[in-house]
Every structure is written in C-alpha cells, then in structure tokens.
N, C-alpha and C positions, 0 to 999 in steps of 0.2 A: 478206313471207315467205308463200308460197303453200303452206299446209299444212292438212290436215283435222284439226280439234280436236274433232269431234263425239263421238269415243270417250271423251273426258274429261268429258262433261257428261251430265246426265239426258236421257233419250231425247227428251223434248219441248222441251228447252231449245234456245236458239239462241246463236250467238256471232259476234263480230267480232274481228278481230286487226289490229294495226298497231303503229306506233311512237309513243312519248311522249317529249317533250323536257322533262326536269326542270330545265333551266337550268344544268347543270353541264358542258356540252360533250359529253355522251354522248346517245345515243338508246336507250331501253329498249324491248324488245319486250314487248307486253302483249296479253292475250286477255281480252275482256269477255264473260262468259257471262250470259245472261238467262234466268230460269226461265220455265216455261210459264204460270204464274199471274202476275197483276200484282205487281211487286216492291215490296210495301208494307213489307217488312222491311229492316233496314239492309244496305247494301252490305258485302260481305266483301272486303277487300283481302288477297290471298293471296301471300305472299313465300316462295318455295322456298329451299332451302339451297344451299351451295356447289356450283356447276356441276351442280346437280340438273336432272332432266328431268321433263316432265309424266307420263310413264309411271309414275314412282314414286308419284304421288298420285292415280291413277285412281279408286280406291274413294272416297277422301275428296272429290274434286272432284265426282263423280257425286252423292254424298249432299248436298253443299252446294248444288249448282245446281238441286236440285229445288225449293227454296224461296227462295234468295237470289240476287241478282245478285252475281257474283264477278268481281273484277278480278285476274287472274293476272299478276303483274309479275315478269319475269325480270331479275335483277340483272346488273351490268355485266361480270362475268367470264365470262358464258355466251357461246357462239358467236353467239347471235342479236343481241347488242348491237352498236351502231355506235359505235366508239371510235377514238381515235388512239393511236399508240404511246406517247405521253407520259403517258397516263392510268394511274393506279395503282389498286390494288384493296384498300386498307386498309378497316377497318371504318368509319372516318370518311368515306371517299369513297363507299362503298356506302350509308351512312346519309344522306349529303347528297343522293344521287339520290332516295332514298325520300322525304326531306323535301320536295324540290322537286316531286316527283310529287303527293304528298298535298296540299300547299299550293295547287297549281294546280287540283286536281280537286274538292276538297271545301270546302264553306262551312258555316256554322252551320245552314242549312236543308237540308243533305243529310247524314244520319247514316251512319256507317260503323264497321266493326269491323276490327281488324288481326289477321291470323293469319300466323304465321311459323314456319318450321322452321330449326333450326340457325343458320347464318349469317343467314338471313332474320329469325329471332327476335332475334338479337343486334342487327341493324341497326334493328329496330323499337324495342327498348329504348333504343338510343342516340339515335334520332331524336325521341323523344317530346317532349323539352323544346323542340324547335325548331318544333313544329307549331302553326300559327296556330289551327286548328280541331281540337280533340282528338277522338279516337275515343270511341265509347260504351264500348268494352271492348277487351281485348287477350287473345289466346291465343298463348303462347310454347311451342312444342313442341321439346323437346331443345335448349334454348338453350345457347350457348357463352359461358362466362366467359373462355375462352382457347382457343387452337387448338394442341393438343399434337401437332403434326406431328413425326415422328422426325427427328433431326438430319440423317440421310443424305438424306431426301427434300428438305430445304431445299437441300442441296448439289447434288443432281441437278436440282432445279428450275431452276437457272441455265441448264442446257442442254436444258430440256424440249422446246423447239421442234425440236431435232435428234435427240434420243434417245428421245422418248416412244414412238414406234412400236415400238421394240425393247424398251422397258422395260415396256410394258403387260402382257404375260403374267406377268412377274415381280411386278408390282404386284398383280395379281389373286391370284396365289399367296400373296403376303405377307399380303394382307388376309384371305384364307381361313384361312391357317395361324396368324397371330399376332394379328390385330385383331378378328376376328369369331368368335363361337361359333356355327358353322353348325347345330349340333344344337338350339340354343335360339332362334336368330335368323337363320335362313338368308336372310330377306328383306333384311337389312342387306347381306349379301354380294351379292345380286342387284342391289340398288339401286346399290352402288358399281361393279359391272360396267357397268351402264347409263351411269353418270356417266363412267367412263373411256372408254367407246366413243363418247360424244357430245362429250367435252371438246375445247376448242381448246387444244392443248398450250402455246403461248406464254402465253396468258392464265392457264391453270391454274398453270403454273410461277411466274409473277409473283405470282399471288394467294397461293400458299403462302408465298412470301417476305414479302409485305406483311402477311399476317395473323399470322404467327408471333409477332411481338412483343406482340400485343394482350393487355391485361388489363382486364377490366371495371372501371369506376370507380364514380362516384357517380350514374350515370344511373338506377339502380333506385329510389333514394329519391325521385326527382323524378316518378315515375309516379303519377298521381292518379286513375286510373280503375280499375274492377274488372279483375283479371287472373287468368287461369288458366294455370298452368305444367303441362305434361304431360311426364313423363320416361319412360324405358324402362330399367328396372332390369337387364334381361338384355342390354342393348346394351353391348358392351365398346368400341365405336367412339367413342361419345359418353360423356361423364362424367356418370353419374347423380348423383354428389355435387355437381357444379357446378349441375345443374338444381335440386337441392333448396336449395342455398345461394342461388341466384338467386330462387327462390320465397320464401325466408325474408327476403330483402332488400327485398321489395316490400310496401308497405302494401295491405291489402285484396286479398290474393292467396290463391287456393286451389290445391292441388297434387293431381295425380292421376297414378298410375303405370299406364302401358299395358303395361308389361313388355317388349314387343318391337316391332319395326318392322312386322311384319305387322299388328298391331293399330293402331299409331299412324299408319299410312298407309292405313287401310281405311275402309269405310263406318261402322264403329263410332266412329272418330274424328270423322267428320262429325256423327253423332248427339250425341256429347258436346259438340262445339262449339256446335251449335244449341241444346241444352239450356242451356248456359252463357250464350249470348246472351239467351235468353228470361228467364233468372233475373236477368240484369243489367238488363233493361228493366223488370222489376217491382220491383226493389229501391228 
C-alpha cells in the first residue's frame, strides 16, 4: 500500500509500511514508526478499533512516536487486510491474528507494551493468555465487553455490500441524532464519519454480525501485567460502565476517565500512556 503516513508521526520520526503474516491465513497491514532518538524504550504495539482509520489517532500517534517505536497494526476487517471470503471477523479470530503477530515478532529480549482502542482493546485482553512472551504492560482504551449494535443494523448488515452506499447518509444521521452527544463529544461523531467513509462494506457488515454475540469471559482474570483502562464518561457510543467493569475485573489495574474522544485520541492520551509505561518500568 503506497501511502504517506508521515502526518501521523512526530516530525523527525520515520516509518516503514507493509504486510505481516500472523499465520491465520490473512495478511495484516502494519506501519512501524521509529522515533528520532535511539529507541531504548519498549516498543508500543498499537491496535485501533473496529474499522477505524489512522486519522482518528493523529494526536496520540504523534505523541507516542516522539519517544517510542510504534507498531500500528490494522485488524482484519479493515480494507487494507488481505483476506478470503471464507474468513470471519469474530473477536476470537481478530485475537488470533494479534496473537500470531506478537508471537512471531517479540521474544524475551525485546520488550513491548500493548495499546488498544475499542475492538483492539478487547482483542488484546482475549489474546493475552496465548502470548508466549508477555508485554510489560497494557493500555485498554474504551474496551468492549460486548458489542451493542442495534438489531436493525445486524439485519441491514446482511446486505451491506449492496446497500451501504445508499445507507451511509442515514447512518451518519442516526449516529449524530441518537448515538453521540455532539455537544459534549463531537469528535466521536467525526471519527465515525471517517470510519464509514473508509469502510469496506462487505467486511464491515460481516464484522457487525460476527461481533454481535460476543460477551467477555474470564480473559480478564488471566492478565498478569500492569494494566491501565481509559474510559470516556461522556461517550454514549461506547459503554462507560463496561470499561469500569473491565477495569475492576483485572488485577493490578488503574482506571482513568478521559471524558470524551477529543481527549482520548489526542496528544494528552499519548502523555498519559507514556507516564503509565514509565511507572510500570519502575514498579
């Protein structure tokens, strides 16, 4: 994929992009950002949310890539992934990709930290037990314990490949009117518009159907490294209660409320992540 990612990293950082084979039959698009100073700090593996795009994380990525090498790993439902029609998009399948990627890239002599948003955060929690080499710490931002898509979206998702183009204006209106408080969290609305504009309709529709039955199980109690969960109490799109319950279910976990997505996707979030990583290294 020939694309310029320089706008998403610190001004003196560099990047390379390409495909990774996690051993699950798919190829995941990844971008590896390298900071201007020698990367003596742990690598950050950054896993975005459902169908999300780098534009939604510009501020956070710029802040992180000033000091850390960052692996930005796009999950299989995104248009960048190379997949077959037979592939599914359940949490288990997304997590298996992440497990394969991490087990092939990291060993005991190469430390790393996992940072995930939404679906990416849930996939991190589910994959932890299968990792041969555990991360130093984990940051879960707006994690999902379930995916509360409205019933009608699941029905429409069956024909997404054919009707998405006509439905997109309605979906943007519905999100603005019923799912997002634009007065308090307009960034969430803008983020969803970017996602809808960039989505591959067939994959997004199948992902909605595959994710709908998910309920988080006992994966949280198996996490044995320091964790920070970040929620957004003003975000009506994600469940703040779920984020708090997930935090409570993890041993050695701290919780922080960023209130809205403008903050949770900004340079402020990068500063919070970096401080958490530093505190984990000194504990």
